[in-house]
C-alpha positions as CSV (number, residue, x, y, z in Angstrom):
1,M,12.3,7.1,-14.8
2,A,15.3,8.7,-16.1
3,F,14.9,12.8,-17.3
4,P,17.0,13.6,-21.0
5,N,20.2,15.1,-19.9
6,S,20.1,13.7,-16.0
7,T,21.0,10.9,-13.9
8,P,18.4,7.9,-13.1
9,V,16.5,8.7,-10.3
10,V,16.9,6.9,-7.4
11,F,13.9,7.8,-5.4
12,S,10.6,9.4,-5.5
13,L,8.9,11.7,-3.0
14,I,4.9,11.8,-3.9
15,V,3.3,14.3,-1.9
16,P,-0.2,14.6,-2.6
17,V,-1.8,18.7,-1.9
18,R,-4.8,20.3,-1.9
19,N,-4.9,24.1,-0.6
20,E,-1.9,24.3,0.9
21,G,-0.1,27.6,-0.1
22,E,0.0,28.8,2.7
23,G,2.5,26.1,4.0
24,L,4.0,24.9,0.2
25,E,7.1,26.5,0.3
26,S,8.3,25.7,3.4
27,L,7.1,22.1,3.1
28,H,9.5,21.9,-0.5
29,Q,12.0,23.5,1.5
30,E,12.7,21.3,4.1
31,L,11.5,18.0,1.7
32,T,14.7,19.3,-0.3
33,D,17.2,19.7,2.8
34,Q,16.1,15.9,3.5
35,A,16.7,14.5,0.0
36,R,19.5,16.0,-0.3
37,K,21.2,14.5,2.8
38,L,20.8,11.1,0.9
39,A,23.2,11.6,-1.6
40,E,20.9,9.8,-4.3
41,S,19.1,11.6,-7.1
42,Y,15.6,12.2,-6.7
43,E,12.9,13.5,-7.1
44,I,9.6,15.2,-5.7
45,I,6.4,14.6,-7.4
46,Y,2.9,16.7,-6.5
47,V,-0.1,15.7,-6.9
48,D,-2.6,18.0,-6.6
49,D,-5.9,17.1,-5.8
50,G,-8.1,20.8,-7.5
51,S,-6.8,23.2,-4.7
52,S,-9.1,26.6,-4.9
53,D,-6.4,28.5,-3.3
54,Q,-2.8,29.6,-5.1
55,T,-1.1,26.5,-4.4
56,V,-1.3,25.5,-8.4
57,S,0.9,28.2,-9.2
58,L,3.0,27.6,-6.2
59,L,3.9,24.4,-7.4
60,E,4.2,25.7,-11.2
61,R,7.1,28.0,-9.8
62,L,8.7,25.5,-7.9
63,A,8.3,23.7,-10.5
64,G,9.9,25.9,-13.0
65,A,12.5,26.8,-10.1
66,D,14.0,23.3,-9.6
67,E,14.4,20.5,-12.5
68,D,14.0,17.9,-9.2
69,V,9.9,18.9,-9.2
70,V,6.7,17.3,-11.0
71,V,3.4,18.4,-10.8
72,V,1.0,16.3,-11.3
73,E,-2.9,18.0,-11.8
74,L,-6.3,16.0,-10.9
75,S,-9.3,17.7,-11.6
């Protein structure tokens, strides 16, 4: 998959989440740190499965700040 004005994505990390608000930012930082070490174009796809905590708002904030983040919300 390629996005406008970006390089093609070489790999995708798909991360299912549900009520992960407390640890989400540290998880994202670790995933980003490791992905950057590979020196390839990547995306992190977070799939929320109906969280009832602050997970969705945190994911939206991460996606707004990082173009490599994609958020999918399931009901």
